[in-house]
PAMISE-55043 format. One line per 2 residues: number of its first residue (from 1); their letters; for each residue x, y, z of C-alpha. Coordinates in nm, 4 decimals. Layout:
% PAMISE-55043
NUM) A) X:Y:Z; ...
This chain:
% PAMISE-55043
1) MS) 0.0000:0.0000:0.0000; 0.1505:0.3340:-0.1033
3) AA) 0.0999:0.6612:0.0781; -0.0766:0.9499:-0.0919
5) PL) 0.1675:1.2095:-0.2255; 0.2245:1.5101:-0.0040
7) RA) 0.1167:1.8461:-0.1371; 0.1139:2.2004:-0.0152
9) GA) -0.1903:2.4201:-0.0370; -0.5593:2.3597:-0.0726
11) AR) -0.7254:2.1093:-0.3025; -0.8402:2.2482:-0.6361
13) VT) -1.1966:2.2427:-0.7637; -1.2301:2.0139:-1.0665
15) DV) -1.6083:2.0226:-1.1131; -1.9061:2.2212:-0.9861
17) SW) -2.2678:2.1158:-0.9831; -2.5542:2.3177:-0.8443
19) RV) -2.9269:2.3302:-0.8066; -3.1890:2.5663:-0.6686
21) DV) -3.4252:2.4286:-0.4077; -3.7415:2.6158:-0.3162
23) TL) -3.9135:2.5615:0.0166; -4.2818:2.5832:-0.0636
25) ST) -4.4180:2.5454:0.2864; -4.3252:2.4370:0.6369
27) SS) -4.5221:2.2877:0.9231; -4.5649:2.6375:1.0684
29) AH) -4.6267:2.8335:0.7466; -4.8398:2.7253:0.4539
31) KV) -4.6675:2.9343:0.1889; -4.2959:3.0173:0.2214
33) LR) -4.1414:3.0168:-0.1306; -3.7853:3.0517:0.0003
35) PS) -3.5135:2.9657:-0.2572; -3.1762:2.8208:-0.1603
37) VV) -2.8784:2.7178:-0.3689; -2.7002:2.3853:-0.3241
39) LA) -2.3418:2.3750:-0.4542; -2.1323:2.0590:-0.4844
41) LR) -1.7614:2.1128:-0.5452; -1.5619:1.8111:-0.6619
43) LD) -1.1977:1.8475:-0.5573; -0.8850:1.7046:-0.7150
45) DG) -0.8188:1.4984:-0.4021; -1.1319:1.2956:-0.4813
47) TT) -1.3570:1.4500:-0.2182; -1.6771:1.6458:-0.2736
49) ET) -1.7751:1.9424:-0.0590; -2.1448:2.0282:-0.0607
51) FE) -2.3068:2.3312:0.0953; -2.6386:2.5082:0.0869
53) CA) -2.7048:2.8778:0.1257; -2.9849:3.1253:0.0840
55) LE) -2.9983:3.3136:-0.2436; -2.9038:3.6390:-0.0675
57) RL) -2.5964:3.4708:0.0828; -2.4942:3.3419:-0.2610
59) HA) -2.5106:3.6970:-0.3985; -2.2943:3.8209:-0.1086
61) LR) -2.0465:3.5365:-0.1706; -2.0306:3.6171:-0.5431
63) EA) -1.9680:3.9833:-0.4658; -1.6939:3.8952:-0.2151
65) VA) -1.5219:3.6692:-0.4704; -1.5400:3.9399:-0.7377
67) TL) -1.3882:4.1929:-0.4964; -1.1134:3.9473:-0.4025
69) LN) -1.0296:3.8806:-0.7683; -1.0103:4.2555:-0.8387
71) EM) -0.7816:4.3061:-0.5389; -0.5590:4.0147:-0.6460
73) DW) -0.5303:4.1707:-0.9914; -0.4333:4.5050:-0.8358
75) VG) -0.1726:4.3389:-0.6116; -0.0281:4.1575:-0.9132
77) RE) 0.0153:4.4862:-1.0981; 0.1731:4.6488:-0.7908
79) VE) 0.4158:4.3580:-0.7439; 0.5203:4.3823:-1.1075
81) GV) 0.5874:4.7543:-1.0609; 0.8003:4.6833:-0.7544
83) RE) 0.9968:4.4211:-0.9518; 1.0674:4.6770:-1.2238
85) IG) 1.1856:4.9323:-0.9663; 1.4060:4.6667:-0.8039
87) AR) 1.5596:4.5695:-1.1375; 1.6383:4.9336:-1.2185
89) AQ) 1.7886:4.9871:-0.8738; 2.0058:4.6761:-0.9097
91) AG) 2.1274:4.7956:-1.2512; 2.2077:5.1383:-1.1037
93) FA) 2.3957:4.9851:-0.8105; 2.5898:4.7633:-1.0508
95) KI) 2.7001:5.0720:-1.2509; 2.8014:5.2524:-0.9322
97) RA) 2.9914:4.9449:-0.8109; 3.1678:4.9171:-1.1476
99) KI) 3.2753:5.2840:-1.1289; 3.4000:5.2344:-0.7724
101) DD) 3.5892:4.9219:-0.8732; 3.7389:5.0994:-1.1789
103) GA) 3.8432:5.3976:-0.9642; 4.0023:5.1721:-0.7028
105) AS) 4.1898:4.9760:-0.9728; 4.3281:5.2923:-1.1372
107) TH) 4.4675:5.4271:-0.8064; 4.6812:5.1129:-0.7508
């Protein structure tokens, strides 16, 4: 029997299925008409995570994910800008170091 390979990070979603359930009535109320969304996420580790939420909660979740994706995009652009600044600074320091080294060599 072989052990499962070790991995870092969370499992990835490989498939999504969903449905909308509507509660028509309960024992205490004859007419409810309350929708809920059931999501099943199949993960690459072979497991399936299923959860149910009210339609309003799904909208809030969608909005939170959209905000997160926008912020991740912004961070990616900022990181790229910092990399460019770092590369220019390294090039500048290399030129300064070369001048210092040339000056030190010419005085000997």
